[in-house]
C-alpha positions in Angstrom: 32.8 12.8 25.0 35.4 15.1 26.6 34.8 16.7 30.0 35.5 20.3 30.8 38.1 20.6 33.6 37.3 22.7 36.7 40.2 25.0 35.9 38.9 25.7 32.4 35.4 26.4 33.8 36.9 28.8 36.3 38.9 30.5 33.5 35.8 30.9 31.4 33.8 32.3 34.4 36.7 34.7 35.1 36.9 35.8 31.5 33.2 36.4 31.2 33.3 38.4 34.5 36.1 40.6 33.1 34.2 41.2 29.9 31.1 42.3 31.9 33.3 44.6 34.1 34.7 46.1 30.8 31.2 46.7 29.4 30.1 48.4 32.6 33.2 50.5 32.8 32.9 51.5 29.1 29.4 52.7 29.6 30.5 54.7 32.7 33.3 56.2 30.7 31.0 57.2 27.9 28.3 58.6 30.1 30.5 60.6 32.5 33.8 61.2 30.8 35.7 59.2 33.4 38.2 56.4 32.9 36.1 53.6 34.4 38.7 52.6 37.0 36.2 53.1 39.8 34.4 50.0 38.4 37.3 48.1 37.0 39.5 48.0 40.1 36.9 46.7 42.6 35.6 44.3 39.9 39.0 42.8 39.3 39.8 42.6 43.0 36.5 41.4 44.4 35.2 39.2 41.6 38.2 38.2 39.6 40.3 37.9 42.8 43.2 39.9 41.3 45.9 41.5 43.4 45.1 45.1 44.3 48.3 46.5 42.8 48.0 44.5 39.6 44.3 45.5 39.4 45.2 49.2 39.4 47.8 48.7 36.6 45.5 46.6 34.6 42.7 49.1 35.0 44.9 51.9 33.7 45.8 49.9 30.6 42.2 49.0 29.9 41.2 52.6 30.2 43.1 53.5 27.0 40.9 51.8 24.4 37.7 52.6 26.4 38.6 56.3 26.6 39.6 56.4 22.9 36.2 55.0 21.8 34.5 57.5 24.2 36.5 60.3 22.7 35.4 59.5 19.2 31.8 59.7 20.3 32.2 63.1 22.0 34.4 64.4 19.2 31.8 63.5 16.6 29.4 65.8 18.4 32.0 68.6 18.7 32.1 68.2 22.5 35.9 68.4 23.0 37.8 71.6 23.9 41.3 70.8 22.8 42.9 74.0 24.3 41.5 73.3 27.7 42.5 69.6 27.3 46.1 70.5 26.4 46.4 72.6 29.6 45.0 69.8 31.8 47.1 67.1 30.1 50.3 69.1 30.6 49.6 69.2 34.3 48.3 65.6 34.5 51.4 64.1 32.9 53.6 66.0 35.4 51.3 65.1 38.2 51.4 61.4 37.3 55.2 61.4 37.6 55.0 63.2 40.9 52.3 60.9 42.2 54.4 57.7 41.6 57.3 59.3 43.5 55.2 60.3 46.4 53.3 57.0 46.7 55.3 55.9 49.7 55.8 59.4 51.2 52.4 61.1 51.7 49.9 59.7 54.3 47.6 57.6 52.1 44.8 57.4 54.7 44.6 61.1 55.4 44.8 61.9 51.6 42.0 59.4 50.8 39.6 60.8 53.5 40.4 64.4 52.5 39.7 63.6 48.8 36.5 61.8 49.7 35.4 65.0 51.6 36.3 67.1 48.5 34.1 64.8 46.3 31.2 65.2 48.7 31.4 69.0 48.7 31.7 68.9 44.9 28.7 66.6 44.6 26.6 69.0 46.7 27.6 71.9 44.5 26.6 70.0 41.4 23.2 69.3 42.8 22.7 73.1 42.8 22.1 75.0 39.5 25.2 75.8 37.5 25.6 78.5 34.9 26.3 77.1 31.5 28.4 78.7 28.8 31.7 78.7 27.0 34.8 80.9 27.1 36.4 81.7 23.8 39.5 83.2 25.4 41.7 81.5 28.1 43.3 84.0 30.4 46.8 83.4 31.9 45.1 82.9 35.3 42.7 80.3 33.8 45.5 78.4 32.1 47.5 78.3 35.3 44.5 77.0 37.2 43.9 74.3 34.6 47.5 73.2 34.7 47.3 73.0 38.5 44.1 71.0 38.3 45.8 68.7 35.9 48.8 68.2 38.3 46.4 67.4 41.2 44.5 65.0 38.9 47.7 63.1 38.0 48.9 62.9 41.6 45.6 61.6 42.9 45.4 59.1 40.1 48.8 57.8 41.0 48.3 57.7 44.7 44.7 56.5 45.0 43.9 54.9 41.7 41.0 57.3 41.1 40.3 58.3 37.6 41.0 61.9 36.7 37.5 62.5 35.3 36.0 62.8 38.8 38.3 65.8 39.4 38.4 67.4 35.9 34.8 67.3 34.9 33.4 69.3 37.8 36.4 71.6 37.8 35.8 72.6 34.1 32.1 73.0 34.8 32.7 75.3 37.8 35.8 77.2 36.7 34.9 77.7 33.0 31.1 77.4 33.2 31.6 74.7 30.5 28.5 72.6 29.4 28.5 69.1 31.0 28.9 67.2 27.7 31.9 69.4 26.6 33.6 68.9 30.0 33.2 65.2 29.8 34.6 65.0 26.2 37.5 67.1 27.2 38.2 65.0 30.3 38.3 61.8 28.1 40.8 63.4 25.8 43.1 64.1 28.8 42.7 60.6 30.2 44.3 59.1 27.1 47.8 60.5 27.4 47.8 60.0 31.1 46.8 56.3 30.7 49.6 55.8 28.1 52.3 57.1 30.4 50.9 55.2 33.4 50.7 52.0 31.5 54.2 52.3 30.2 55.5 52.7 33.7 53.4 49.9 35.0 54.6 47.5 32.3 58.2 48.3 33.1 57.4 47.3 36.8 55.3 44.3 35.8 52.3 45.8 37.6 49.7 45.1 34.9 48.0 42.0 33.4 47.9 43.1 29.7 45.8 40.1 28.6 43.1 41.0 31.1 43.4 44.7 30.1 42.8 43.7 26.5 39.7 41.8 27.3 38.4 44.7 29.4 39.1 47.2 26.7 37.4 45.1 24.0 34.4 44.6 26.2 34.1 48.4 26.9 34.6 49.9 23.5 31.0 49.6 22.1 29.6 50.4 25.6 31.7 53.6 25.7 30.3 54.7 22.3 26.7 54.1 23.5 27.3 56.0 26.8 28.8 58.9 24.9 25.8 59.0 22.5 23.4 59.1 25.5 25.4 61.8 27.3 25.4 64.0 24.2 21.6 64.0 24.3 21.2 64.4 28.0 20.2 67.7 29.6 22.8 69.5 31.8 20.5 69.2 34.8 20.1 65.5 34.6 23.8 65.1 33.8 24.8 67.1 36.9 22.6 65.1 39.2 23.9 61.8 37.8 27.5 62.9 38.0 27.1 64.2 41.5 25.7 60.8 42.5 28.7 59.2 40.9 31.0 61.4 43.0 29.2 60.3 46.2 29.6 56.7 45.2 33.4 57.2 44.7 33.6 59.0 48.0 31.9 56.2 49.8 34.1 53.6 48.1 37.2 55.4 49.3 36.0 55.6 52.9 35.0 51.9 52.9 38.4 50.9 51.4 40.2 52.8 54.2 38.0 51.1 56.8 38.6 47.7 55.3 42.4 48.3 55.3 42.1 49.5 59.0 40.4 46.2 59.9 43.0 44.2 58.0 45.7 46.0 60.0 47.2 47.7 56.9 49.8 50.3 57.9 49.1 53.7 56.2 52.2 55.6 55.4 
């Protein structure tokens, strides 16, 4: 009778952990229109003991199949505004390129704390009643604002490893008075091209574990569809409260990450 080696047991435990992280991230993506990186990155670092830099690259690669399955769910319910998504995507792709170039230039600590503060303010606003509606015509001013939001989204994603959904979803809801489900579906559509470009760059720099990304993606696909199905049937009020809570969690995570880096003596550029 053959015995299982400790290394193989550890490998199985690590793989099962990655699958569970993928399932949780997929559900988060489907429910809130975010990439899922806010769960994947800490899950890979804290539980799977993966290097922080590799975890960010792996997370971005895993986001692609998860977001694609979420998009299919939202699209089937006609909850994607492709015009708005195109404006955001144009800005996000440019922002992702800028973000990677500014990674070692901008003060990471100040940026992270400032972004956490912005998330808290946005969360408070989402707890208050929002007008719901749609705009059939995009003005030049609105298009410009969406492109700029996309640029900011891409830069923040590149610098902080924060998924663009936490920026885009509330921005669409407040700027365009877009229903929550429509904003989430459109956000997922924008995340896909951003993740493709980011993964391409990360692979060139060997900053991603593609095998782990594949396991994460497969684990999250069905969960993303389930999350999108639930989100499509959720009232805007409940959706706003849950999304606001998510923003607060992300803000707290950023602050705790900065504190941990301070204690470890990490130098912030």
